[in-house]
C-alpha positions in Angstrom: 300.7 57.4 281.1 298.5 57.9 284.2 301.5 57.4 286.5 303.5 60.1 284.7 300.6 62.6 285.1 300.3 61.8 288.8 304.0 62.2 289.3 303.9 65.5 287.4 301.0 66.7 289.5 302.7 65.9 292.7 305.9 67.7 291.6 303.8 70.7 290.6 302.0 70.8 294.0 305.3 70.5 295.8 306.8 73.3 293.7 303.8 75.6 294.4 304.0 75.0 298.1 307.8 75.5 298.3 307.6 78.6 296.1 304.9 80.1 298.4 307.0 79.5 301.5 310.0 81.1 299.8 308.1 84.1 298.4 306.4 85.1 301.7 309.5 84.1 303.8 307.2 81.9 305.9 310.0 79.7 307.3 311.7 82.6 309.0 308.4 84.0 310.3 307.7 80.6 311.9 311.2 80.4 313.4 310.8 83.9 314.8 307.6 82.9 316.7 309.3 79.7 318.0 312.4 81.8 319.1 310.1 84.3 321.0 308.3 81.4 322.8 311.6 79.8 323.7 313.0 83.1 324.9 310.0 83.6 327.3 310.5 80.1 328.6 314.3 80.3 329.2 314.1 83.9 330.6 311.8 82.6 333.4 314.0 79.7 334.4 316.2 79.9 337.4 319.9 80.7 336.8 322.7 78.5 338.1 325.4 80.8 339.4 328.2 78.2 339.5 330.6 78.4 336.6 
């Protein structure tokens, strides 16, 4: 019986975390910050003119 309660608790915690990420759109906010950092990095790199 204890194992079932532990499994249900883990599932409940996982659901709360994923629902919070979904509700506040945290995944796209994180990706936007990463995208901005990568844009700054690649904008300062030298360009190769050969095609």
